DRENNU-433613 format. One record per residue (C-alpha): residue number from 1; x, y, z. Coordinates in steps of 0.001 Angstrom, whole numbers. Layout:
{NUM,{X,Y,Z}}
...
//
This chain:
{1,{8556,22882,-14546}}
{2,{12457,22511,-14648}}
{3,{12513,18933,-13717}}
{4,{9658,18251,-16633}}
{5,{11931,19371,-19358}}
{6,{14937,17631,-17834}}
{7,{12753,14456,-17571}}
{8,{11895,14832,-21539}}
{9,{15204,15537,-22204}}
{10,{16486,12281,-21079}}
{11,{14204,10583,-22954}}
{12,{14661,12585,-26192}}
{13,{18280,11451,-25557}}
{14,{17433,7436,-25200}}
{15,{14848,7797,-27921}}
{16,{17597,8674,-30396}}
{17,{20136,6577,-28464}}
{18,{18021,3530,-29258}}
{19,{17344,4404,-32762}}
{20,{20457,4666,-33730}}
{21,{21245,1452,-32421}}
{22,{18163,-3,-34262}}
{23,{20530,862,-37466}}
{24,{22995,-119,-36570}}
{25,{21997,-3619,-35409}}
{26,{19767,-4515,-38096}}
{27,{16603,-3238,-36840}}
{28,{16443,-393,-38567}}
{29,{12527,-964,-39577}}
{30,{11715,-1014,-35688}}
{31,{13510,2439,-35723}}
{32,{10549,3784,-34960}}
{33,{9664,2122,-32170}}
{34,{12443,4120,-30357}}
{35,{10036,7052,-29283}}
{36,{6993,4698,-27881}}
{37,{7312,4393,-24493}}
{38,{7897,235,-23154}}
{39,{7841,-478,-26770}}
{40,{11228,1017,-27145}}
{41,{12550,-1082,-23817}}
{42,{11121,-4290,-25558}}
{43,{12998,-3332,-28726}}
{44,{16200,-2213,-27082}}
{45,{15704,-5864,-25473}}
{46,{15499,-7935,-28696}}
{47,{18440,-6166,-29725}}
{48,{20731,-7436,-26588}}
{49,{18624,-10557,-27373}}
{50,{16964,-10916,-24528}}
{51,{13481,-12428,-24384}}
{52,{10667,-9832,-24023}}
{53,{10061,-10691,-20132}}
{54,{13136,-8776,-19200}}
{55,{10940,-5597,-20206}}
{56,{9323,-6282,-16674}}
{57,{12527,-6013,-14622}}
{58,{13592,-2624,-15760}}
{59,{9961,-1656,-14997}}
{60,{10041,-3589,-11622}}
{61,{10833,-553,-9625}}
{62,{7334,988,-11078}}
{63,{5688,-1646,-10512}}
{64,{6741,-2539,-6561}}
{65,{5796,1614,-6348}}
{66,{2340,1565,-7305}}
{67,{1278,-1467,-5038}}
{68,{3952,-538,-2465}}
{69,{2985,3218,-2191}}
{70,{-675,2803,-611}}
{71,{633,944,2038}}
{72,{3441,3643,3437}}
{73,{766,4483,5962}}
{74,{876,1218,7344}}
{75,{4758,824,7383}}
{76,{4512,4012,9584}}
{77,{1261,2243,11710}}
{78,{3741,-707,12087}}
{79,{6979,1492,13676}}
{80,{5182,3136,16095}}
{81,{3430,198,17388}}
{82,{7031,-1526,17600}}
{83,{6623,-3855,15026}}
{84,{10039,-3623,13168}}
{85,{10535,-6587,11472}}
{86,{7381,-6373,9005}}
{87,{7798,-2480,8342}}
{88,{11594,-3432,7303}}
{89,{10689,-6118,5248}}
{90,{7645,-4071,3283}}
{91,{10648,-1155,3196}}
{92,{13093,-3468,1440}}
{93,{11186,-4425,-1255}}
{94,{11252,-1757,-3429}}
{95,{15154,-1451,-2611}}
{96,{14821,-5138,-3945}}
{97,{13067,-3979,-7101}}
{98,{15663,-1552,-7839}}
{99,{18275,-4024,-7635}}
{100,{16758,-6091,-10095}}
{101,{16204,-3463,-12359}}
{102,{19250,-2316,-12134}}
{103,{21198,-6029,-12733}}
{104,{18425,-6242,-15696}}
{105,{19603,-2997,-17327}}
{106,{23921,-3704,-16465}}
{107,{23219,-6946,-18553}}
{108,{21150,-5985,-21326}}
{109,{23908,-2666,-22343}}
{110,{26603,-5044,-21540}}
{111,{25386,-6801,-24178}}
{112,{24558,-4238,-26249}}
{113,{28035,-2845,-25516}}
{114,{30030,-6027,-26931}}
{115,{27509,-6266,-30364}}
{116,{28824,-2394,-30912}}
{117,{32546,-3612,-30378}}
{118,{33142,-1644,-26984}}
{119,{33986,-3693,-23849}}
{120,{31100,-4658,-21663}}
{121,{32290,-3816,-18731}}
{122,{31224,-290,-19754}}
{123,{28125,-916,-18667}}
{124,{29155,-606,-15271}}
{125,{28747,2661,-15727}}
{126,{25480,2795,-14633}}
{127,{26437,2211,-11472}}
{128,{26449,5910,-11233}}
{129,{22911,6991,-11301}}
{130,{21529,9056,-14256}}
{131,{24744,10267,-15831}}
{132,{26523,6994,-16068}}
{133,{23400,5613,-17966}}
{134,{23264,8574,-20089}}
{135,{27154,8134,-20605}}
{136,{26834,4249,-21324}}
{137,{23881,4530,-23824}}
{138,{25407,7619,-25776}}
{139,{28667,5614,-26282}}
{140,{27324,2448,-26944}}
{141,{24912,4006,-29551}}
{142,{26898,6256,-31325}}
{143,{30655,5879,-30417}}
{144,{33371,3943,-32359}}
{145,{34105,542,-30837}}
{146,{37098,-1060,-31370}}
{147,{36627,-4555,-30632}}
{148,{35055,-7256,-32999}}
{149,{31354,-6705,-33060}}
{150,{28980,-9316,-32677}}
{151,{25295,-9107,-34468}}
{152,{22567,-10317,-32392}}
{153,{20550,-12937,-34183}}
{154,{17771,-11032,-35486}}
{155,{14148,-11856,-34073}}
{156,{10483,-10325,-33780}}
{157,{9870,-7233,-31601}}
{158,{6359,-5875,-30546}}
{159,{7400,-3090,-32944}}
{160,{6975,-5768,-35683}}
{161,{3546,-6385,-34295}}
{162,{1998,-3191,-34209}}
{163,{3990,-2780,-37887}}
{164,{1699,-5990,-39202}}
{165,{-1342,-4778,-37466}}
{166,{-958,-1006,-38877}}
{167,{-514,-3010,-42440}}
{168,{-3615,-4966,-42112}}
{169,{-5580,-2051,-40835}}
{170,{-4593,-523,-44011}}
{171,{-5916,-3393,-46071}}
{172,{-9606,-2623,-44675}}
{173,{-12156,-1204,-46852}}
{174,{-13767,1678,-44639}}
{175,{-17015,2245,-45479}}
{176,{-17330,5886,-46850}}
{177,{-19181,9065,-45386}}
{178,{-22235,8940,-47755}}
{179,{-22597,5167,-47367}}
{180,{-22340,5240,-43821}}
{181,{-25009,8613,-43601}}
{182,{-27416,6271,-45592}}
{183,{-27004,3185,-43736}}
{184,{-27022,4965,-40423}}
{185,{-30267,6733,-41682}}
{186,{-32342,3063,-42250}}
{187,{-31379,1713,-39030}}
{188,{-32800,5226,-37286}}
{189,{-35972,5225,-39525}}
{190,{-36632,1267,-38960}}
{191,{-35782,1383,-35126}}
{192,{-38653,4087,-35137}}
{193,{-40893,2230,-37290}}
{194,{-40362,-919,-35389}}
{195,{-41127,965,-32013}}
{196,{-43886,2497,-33041}}
{197,{-45808,-806,-34532}}
{198,{-44613,-2181,-30973}}
{199,{-46208,517,-29066}}
{200,{-49406,-231,-31318}}
{201,{-49614,-3623,-30866}}
{202,{-49410,-3156,-26874}}
{203,{-51635,-658,-26728}}
{204,{-54082,-2378,-29111}}
{205,{-53306,-6049,-26666}}
{206,{-53379,-3774,-23296}}
{207,{-57389,-2273,-24242}}
{208,{-58503,-6041,-25319}}
{209,{-57516,-7789,-22430}}
{210,{-58477,-4587,-20395}}
{211,{-62512,-5777,-22183}}
{212,{-61894,-9159,-21365}}
{213,{-60910,-9648,-17686}}
{214,{-64443,-6694,-17298}}
//
């Protein structure tokens, strides 16, 4: 339970940082996306002027673990059979995925730091697990940088597409409850009558066919 509380606190803090950055970097209309998993990561990449496929770089360890976890039994078997090389290779895959994710995160927060007037090297604090990420995101989002600020070009995000979909959905003329009830009742009655008619016709033809065959 304590671990869940810590994870929730970390998520809320990161969401607040992303929301603050959205306000500072011209994405205030998308600030709500800071609370939506995955979408908030794409928003962060957009604010750092990185294309959306970089999102997969962030989540690469999770993706790899999803496929590698079922193989840990096979890894243990290969070790027990003396097949060290394949076992080491399979074990190295999650490590490589984590390194790729770390590299992507370093580039992402390096750019965000520069865009907010901080030194890009501040991103290197992420080499200290968890604590470094908290410190970097907090300083970049809420700190006042002394350097020259650069504003990245505003581009479309997943949050923009979701907002457009929601706007279009609000334009849809939904059926009223009374109309829905009436049309449903008509369909039920018509379907019942049709089923009755088909049953009667089937009965009549069956009897006629029986008489003819006799």
